[in-house]
C-alpha positions as CSV (number, residue, x, y, z in Angstrom):
1,M,85.1,-40.5,-84.9
2,I,85.2,-37.3,-88.0
3,W,82.9,-39.8,-90.5
4,S,80.4,-41.2,-88.2
5,V,79.7,-37.4,-86.8
6,S,79.7,-36.3,-90.3
7,W,77.0,-39.3,-91.6
8,R,75.2,-38.6,-88.7
9,N,75.5,-34.0,-89.2
10,V,73.9,-34.9,-93.0
11,W,70.7,-36.3,-91.2
12,R,70.0,-34.0,-88.2
13,N,67.6,-31.8,-91.3
14,K,66.2,-35.1,-93.3
15,M,64.0,-32.9,-95.3
16,R,67.0,-30.6,-96.9
17,S,69.3,-33.3,-97.0
18,G,65.9,-34.9,-98.8
19,V,65.7,-32.6,-101.3
20,V,69.9,-32.1,-101.9
21,I,70.2,-35.6,-102.4
22,T,66.6,-36.3,-104.6
23,A,67.9,-33.1,-107.0
24,V,71.7,-35.3,-106.8
25,S,70.3,-38.0,-108.0
26,L,67.4,-37.2,-110.3
27,G,70.6,-34.8,-112.4
28,V,73.1,-38.3,-111.8
29,F,69.7,-40.0,-112.9
30,A,69.6,-37.8,-116.4
31,G,73.0,-37.5,-117.0
32,V,73.7,-41.8,-117.5
33,F,70.2,-42.0,-119.0
34,A,70.7,-39.5,-121.6
35,M,74.7,-40.9,-122.0
36,A,73.6,-44.0,-122.3
37,F,70.9,-42.6,-125.3
38,M,73.7,-41.2,-127.2
39,Q,75.4,-44.0,-127.2
40,G,73.0,-46.0,-127.8
41,M,72.0,-44.5,-130.9
42,A,75.5,-43.7,-132.3
43,K,76.0,-47.5,-131.8
44,Q,72.7,-48.4,-133.9
45,R,74.0,-45.9,-136.3
46,V,77.2,-46.9,-137.4
47,D,76.0,-50.8,-137.1
48,S,73.8,-50.0,-139.4
49,A,75.6,-48.3,-141.7
50,I,78.6,-50.9,-141.9
51,K,75.5,-53.7,-142.2
52,T,73.5,-51.5,-144.7
53,E,76.0,-49.4,-146.3
54,T,79.0,-49.8,-146.3
55,S,80.5,-52.7,-145.0
56,H,83.8,-52.6,-142.6
57,I,86.3,-52.4,-145.4
58,Q,85.5,-51.3,-149.5
59,I,88.3,-52.5,-151.9
60,H,88.7,-50.1,-154.8
61,T,91.1,-48.9,-158.5
62,P,91.9,-45.1,-156.9
63,E,90.6,-44.0,-160.0
64,Y,87.3,-44.7,-159.4
65,V,87.8,-43.5,-155.8
66,N,88.0,-40.1,-157.8
67,V,85.3,-41.2,-160.2
68,N,82.8,-43.2,-160.3
69,D,83.4,-43.4,-163.8
70,I,81.7,-47.1,-165.4
71,E,85.3,-48.0,-166.9
72,N,87.7,-47.3,-163.2
73,Y,87.2,-51.6,-162.8
74,F,89.4,-54.3,-161.4
75,T,89.8,-57.9,-162.3
76,N,90.6,-60.8,-160.9
77,T,88.2,-60.4,-158.1
78,E,88.1,-64.6,-157.9
79,E,92.2,-64.4,-156.9
80,L,90.9,-61.0,-153.8
81,F,87.9,-63.0,-152.7
82,E,90.0,-66.4,-151.9
83,N,92.9,-64.4,-149.8
84,I,89.9,-62.2,-147.7
85,A,87.8,-65.0,-147.4
86,A,90.5,-67.5,-146.0
87,D,91.3,-64.5,-142.9
88,P,89.8,-65.9,-139.8
89,S,88.1,-62.2,-139.3
90,T,86.2,-62.2,-142.4
91,V,82.9,-63.2,-142.3
92,A,81.8,-62.9,-145.3
93,V,82.9,-61.4,-148.6
94,S,81.3,-60.4,-151.8
95,K,82.2,-58.0,-155.6
96,R,79.8,-55.2,-156.7
97,V,79.0,-53.2,-160.0
98,I,78.3,-50.3,-159.6
99,V,77.1,-48.1,-162.2
100,S,75.3,-43.9,-161.8
101,S,72.4,-44.4,-163.9
102,I,68.5,-42.5,-164.6
103,I,65.9,-44.8,-163.6
104,S,62.2,-44.2,-165.1
105,S,58.2,-44.9,-164.5
106,A,55.8,-44.6,-166.4
107,E,55.0,-41.5,-164.4
108,K,58.5,-40.1,-163.0
109,G,62.1,-40.7,-163.4
110,G,65.6,-39.5,-161.5
111,G,69.0,-40.4,-160.3
112,V,70.6,-43.7,-158.8
113,R,73.1,-46.1,-158.2
114,L,72.9,-49.2,-159.6
115,I,74.7,-52.1,-157.9
116,G,75.1,-54.9,-159.3
117,I,75.5,-58.0,-156.7
118,E,75.3,-62.1,-156.3
119,P,72.3,-62.0,-154.3
120,E,74.2,-65.5,-152.0
121,R,77.4,-63.5,-151.2
122,E,75.2,-60.1,-150.4
123,S,73.3,-61.4,-148.3
124,E,76.0,-62.5,-145.7
125,V,77.7,-59.0,-146.3
126,T,74.7,-56.8,-146.2
127,N,71.1,-56.9,-144.4
128,I,69.2,-55.7,-147.8
129,K,67.6,-59.2,-147.7
130,E,66.6,-59.5,-144.5
131,R,65.1,-55.5,-144.9
132,L,62.9,-56.4,-147.8
133,I,59.4,-55.7,-146.9
134,E,57.8,-56.5,-150.2
135,G,59.0,-59.2,-153.1
136,N,62.1,-61.2,-152.9
137,Y,65.6,-60.9,-153.3
138,L,66.3,-61.0,-156.8
139,E,64.9,-63.9,-157.4
140,P,64.5,-64.7,-161.4
141,L,61.5,-63.6,-163.1
142,K,59.1,-64.9,-165.8
143,R,59.1,-61.5,-167.7
144,G,62.3,-59.2,-167.8
145,L,65.2,-58.3,-165.1
146,P,65.4,-58.4,-161.4
147,A,65.6,-55.7,-159.8
148,V,64.9,-54.4,-155.8
149,I,64.7,-50.7,-154.8
150,G,64.0,-48.9,-151.6
151,N,60.5,-48.0,-150.6
152,K,60.9,-43.8,-150.8
153,L,62.1,-44.5,-154.5
154,A,58.9,-46.9,-155.1
155,E,57.3,-44.1,-153.4
156,K,58.8,-41.7,-155.4
157,L,58.5,-43.4,-158.7
158,D,54.9,-44.4,-158.0
159,V,55.6,-47.7,-158.7
160,R,55.1,-51.3,-157.2
161,L,55.5,-55.0,-157.5
162,G,56.0,-56.8,-160.9
163,S,56.3,-52.8,-162.3
164,K,58.4,-51.8,-165.0
165,L,61.6,-49.1,-164.7
166,V,63.3,-48.1,-167.7
167,V,67.2,-47.5,-166.5
168,G,69.5,-45.3,-168.7
169,L,73.0,-45.6,-168.8
170,L,76.1,-45.7,-170.1
171,D,78.4,-49.0,-171.4
172,V,82.5,-49.4,-170.7
173,N,82.1,-48.1,-174.6
174,S,80.4,-44.9,-173.8
175,Q,78.1,-46.0,-175.4
176,P,74.3,-45.0,-174.2
177,I,72.4,-48.4,-173.3
178,Y,68.3,-48.3,-172.0
179,H,67.6,-52.1,-170.8
180,Q,64.4,-52.5,-169.5
181,F,63.9,-53.8,-165.4
182,R,61.1,-55.3,-163.5
183,V,60.7,-54.5,-159.1
184,S,60.6,-57.6,-157.8
185,G,61.2,-56.5,-153.8
186,I,61.4,-53.3,-151.9
187,F,63.4,-52.6,-149.3
188,K,63.5,-50.4,-146.2
189,T,66.6,-49.6,-144.4
190,A,67.5,-46.8,-141.0
191,S,68.5,-44.4,-144.0
192,A,65.6,-43.1,-146.4
193,P,68.4,-41.3,-148.5
194,Y,69.6,-44.3,-149.0
195,D,66.0,-46.3,-149.7
196,E,65.4,-43.2,-152.4
197,T,69.0,-43.7,-154.4
198,T,69.9,-47.2,-154.3
199,V,68.8,-49.7,-156.6
200,F,69.9,-54.2,-157.0
201,V,70.2,-55.6,-159.5
202,N,72.0,-59.4,-160.8
203,Y,75.7,-58.6,-160.8
204,S,75.7,-61.5,-163.6
205,D,72.8,-59.0,-165.7
206,L,74.6,-55.9,-165.3
207,T,77.8,-56.9,-166.4
208,S,76.2,-58.0,-169.0
209,I,74.3,-55.3,-170.5
210,T,77.2,-52.7,-169.6
211,K,79.6,-55.2,-171.4
212,M,82.3,-55.5,-168.9
213,P,84.5,-58.8,-168.3
214,K,83.1,-61.7,-166.2
215,D,85.4,-61.3,-163.3
216,A,85.4,-57.2,-163.1
217,A,84.3,-55.4,-160.3
218,H,84.1,-51.6,-159.3
219,E,84.0,-52.6,-155.3
220,M,84.6,-55.4,-153.2
221,A,82.8,-55.4,-149.4
222,V,84.3,-57.2,-146.3
223,L,82.8,-57.9,-143.2
224,L,84.7,-58.8,-140.3
225,S,83.7,-60.4,-137.3
226,D,84.1,-57.4,-135.7
227,N,84.5,-53.2,-135.9
228,E,88.2,-52.9,-134.3
229,L,89.3,-55.7,-136.7
230,S,89.3,-52.9,-139.8
231,G,92.7,-51.6,-139.1
232,L,94.4,-54.6,-139.0
233,M,92.8,-56.6,-142.4
234,A,92.9,-53.0,-143.6
235,S,97.2,-52.3,-143.0
236,E,97.5,-56.4,-144.5
237,L,95.2,-55.7,-147.7
238,K,97.1,-52.5,-148.6
239,Q,100.7,-54.5,-148.2
240,G,99.1,-57.1,-150.2
241,F,97.6,-54.7,-153.1
242,P,98.8,-51.9,-153.2
243,N,98.0,-51.5,-156.6
244,L,94.5,-50.9,-155.4
245,N,92.6,-48.4,-152.6
246,I,91.5,-50.2,-149.5
247,M,89.0,-48.0,-147.4
248,E,87.9,-48.4,-143.7
249,W,83.8,-47.8,-143.1
250,F,84.9,-44.5,-141.5
251,D,86.8,-43.3,-145.1
252,V,83.3,-44.2,-146.8
253,L,81.5,-42.5,-144.5
254,P,84.1,-39.9,-142.9
255,E,80.6,-38.2,-140.8
256,L,80.6,-41.4,-139.3
257,K,84.0,-41.0,-137.9
258,Y,83.4,-37.3,-136.9
259,M,80.7,-38.8,-135.1
260,T,82.0,-41.5,-132.9
261,E,84.6,-38.8,-132.3
262,S,82.8,-36.4,-130.8
263,M,80.3,-38.4,-128.8
264,D,82.2,-38.9,-126.5
265,V,83.0,-35.3,-126.0
266,Y,79.4,-34.7,-126.3
267,M,77.9,-36.8,-123.6
268,Y,80.8,-35.4,-121.1
269,I,79.8,-32.4,-121.6
270,F,75.8,-32.8,-120.7
271,I,77.0,-34.8,-117.5
272,L,79.2,-32.0,-116.4
273,I,77.2,-29.3,-117.4
274,I,74.5,-31.4,-114.7
275,L,76.9,-31.8,-112.2
276,L,78.5,-28.1,-112.4
277,A,74.6,-27.0,-111.6
278,L,74.4,-29.2,-108.8
279,G,77.2,-28.9,-107.3
280,F,76.3,-25.0,-106.7
281,G,73.3,-26.2,-105.7
282,I,75.2,-27.7,-102.9
283,V,77.3,-25.0,-102.1
284,N,74.7,-22.7,-101.4
285,T,72.8,-25.7,-99.0
286,M,76.3,-26.2,-97.5
287,L,76.6,-21.9,-96.6
288,M,73.2,-22.5,-95.2
289,V,74.5,-25.1,-92.8
290,V,77.5,-23.3,-92.2
291,L,75.9,-19.8,-91.2
292,E,73.1,-22.4,-89.4
293,R,75.5,-23.8,-86.8
294,V,78.2,-20.9,-86.3
295,K,77.6,-21.1,-82.9
296,E,77.6,-25.4,-82.5
297,L,81.1,-24.6,-84.5
298,G,82.7,-21.6,-82.6
299,M,81.7,-24.1,-79.1
300,L,83.1,-27.1,-81.2
301,M,87.0,-25.2,-82.4
302,A,87.1,-23.8,-78.6
303,V,86.5,-27.1,-76.8
304,G,89.5,-27.9,-78.4
305,M,88.7,-29.4,-81.8
306,N,91.5,-28.1,-84.8
307,K,90.1,-26.4,-87.8
308,R,92.2,-29.2,-90.1
309,R,89.0,-31.4,-88.5
310,V,86.2,-28.9,-89.1
311,F,87.4,-28.5,-92.1
312,S,87.1,-31.9,-92.8
313,M,83.8,-32.9,-91.3
314,I,82.4,-29.7,-93.3
315,M,83.9,-31.6,-96.3
316,L,82.6,-35.3,-95.1
317,E,78.9,-34.1,-95.0
318,T,79.2,-32.5,-98.3
319,V,80.8,-35.4,-99.7
320,F,77.5,-37.8,-98.2
321,L,75.4,-35.7,-99.7
322,S,77.1,-36.0,-103.2
323,L,77.9,-39.7,-103.1
324,T,73.9,-40.6,-101.7
325,G,72.4,-38.9,-104.3
326,G,74.9,-40.0,-107.1
327,V,75.0,-43.4,-106.0
328,L,71.0,-43.1,-106.0
329,G,70.9,-41.6,-109.4
330,L,74.2,-44.0,-110.7
331,V,71.1,-47.0,-109.7
332,L,68.0,-45.8,-111.0
333,G,70.1,-44.5,-114.7
334,T,71.7,-47.7,-115.1
335,G,68.5,-49.8,-114.1
336,F,66.5,-47.5,-117.0
337,S,68.9,-48.0,-119.4
338,E,69.6,-51.7,-119.2
339,F,65.6,-51.8,-119.5
340,F,65.9,-49.6,-122.9
341,E,68.9,-51.4,-123.7
342,T,66.4,-54.6,-124.5
343,H,62.9,-53.1,-124.9
344,G,64.5,-50.1,-127.5
345,L,62.7,-46.8,-126.1
346,D,60.4,-46.2,-130.0
347,L,60.6,-42.0,-130.9
348,S,58.2,-43.0,-134.3
349,G,55.8,-40.8,-133.0
350,L,57.8,-37.8,-133.1
351,Y,61.0,-38.2,-134.9
352,K,60.0,-40.6,-137.4
353,E,61.0,-38.3,-140.8
354,G,63.9,-36.1,-139.7
355,L,65.7,-39.5,-137.9
356,E,65.1,-41.0,-141.4
357,A,66.4,-38.1,-142.8
358,M,69.7,-38.2,-140.7
359,G,70.0,-42.3,-141.1
360,Y,68.7,-43.2,-137.0
361,D,66.6,-46.1,-136.4
362,T,63.6,-44.4,-135.0
363,I,63.5,-47.2,-132.3
364,V,66.7,-46.3,-129.8
365,Y,68.1,-49.0,-128.0
366,T,70.1,-47.3,-124.6
367,N,73.9,-48.7,-125.0
368,I,75.2,-48.1,-121.0
369,L,78.6,-48.8,-120.8
370,P,81.3,-49.4,-117.5
371,E,83.7,-47.0,-118.2
372,M,80.4,-44.2,-118.3
373,I,79.2,-46.0,-115.4
374,I,83.0,-45.1,-113.5
375,T,83.4,-41.5,-114.9
376,V,80.4,-40.5,-113.5
377,T,81.1,-41.5,-110.1
378,L,84.2,-40.3,-109.5
379,M,83.2,-37.1,-111.7
380,V,80.2,-37.4,-108.8
381,I,83.1,-37.4,-106.1
382,M,84.8,-33.9,-107.5
383,T,82.0,-32.5,-107.6
384,G,80.9,-33.1,-103.5
385,I,84.8,-32.5,-102.8
386,I,85.3,-29.2,-105.0
387,A,81.5,-28.1,-104.0
388,S,82.4,-28.3,-100.2
389,I,85.8,-26.1,-100.7
390,Y,83.7,-22.3,-99.7
391,P,81.9,-24.1,-97.0
392,A,84.6,-25.7,-95.1
393,R,86.9,-22.8,-95.5
394,K,83.8,-20.4,-94.6
395,A,84.1,-22.6,-91.8
396,L,87.6,-21.8,-90.6
397,K,87.3,-18.4,-91.1
398,L,84.8,-18.0,-87.6
399,N,86.7,-16.8,-84.4
400,P,85.0,-19.1,-81.3
401,A,84.8,-16.5,-79.0
402,E,82.2,-14.2,-81.5
403,A,81.0,-18.0,-82.5
404,I,79.9,-18.5,-79.0
405,R,78.1,-15.3,-78.6
406,T,76.6,-15.6,-82.2
407,D,72.4,-16.2,-81.2
408,N,71.1,-18.7,-84.0
């Protein structure tokens, strides 16, 4: 009975209850959508970094990790390739030769990472081929050796398809070499710094220029079927190849690991602030309810309703208010989040340069998780319970005899 009475009491003043429920629903909606938005941004950044820059696992020599010199390479790469490719969790494997170099056009120059790749294997590990906005993916040219560069580097060097590029580097004997390439393709990723400092050339061309062994590599990249499998694969590779340095994606880009670990904390702090503000509003509303119903509460206690039932009634009214607004907010937040999970939220007009500078996509797809909905629901219920304690205790302190004589 106390449940039905409490529910009816909520709607005795429809205007006031409606305002509180609206405030709670808007707050929860904002919290859920913001959490889905931040989760979506974090997921996109991680997926983009893995698919474009790092892959799930990278393999180097221990010396190369400390000093990225050209002589710090490993050989017998085909044996390692076959061992990794045989694992059922492996999607693709690709070896790379990476050389720090100076690149220049007829107008300008700058420092870049010259990466020698096997186009067919690399296209299965990274999405650079899919990111091409002009030209082709290292196909043979009639004149010169092909090179694929980022759009930011193309702008910096003021070059276009077919333009000459002169690359200066050191070979394995520490002898300076200058070699000419031509722009065969231009790519664009979500990360502007990556696009400005990365150049792809054919593996065979770069090993020939630098006089490296034909089966040498500075790096081997492994793409897995799931992010969660990187730890298991890394452990197996460390046991099988103790002389090599095995790095997971978050070891290569530690800032991504920090971002993923801290994102949950930031999201819950955000929703906690929202619910804390709503909690004070609910407390204020329920105190007004108690003060307006002093005489009524006094009469209920005078005719035999014990204090425990009065306390329960006030608490239930508060919880009903919070829960009604919370459920409405969850429905709205989940609905909007699912809509933008497929359609995306375009931020290119406002924050394009800033997002690209940090490596984020300008179109953000929200990501709503079931555990997120459950957690917010529990937090809303707890907010209602905590917010109801003070008004309910205030009602318990009423003296029935004095309350009945109160004129309100």
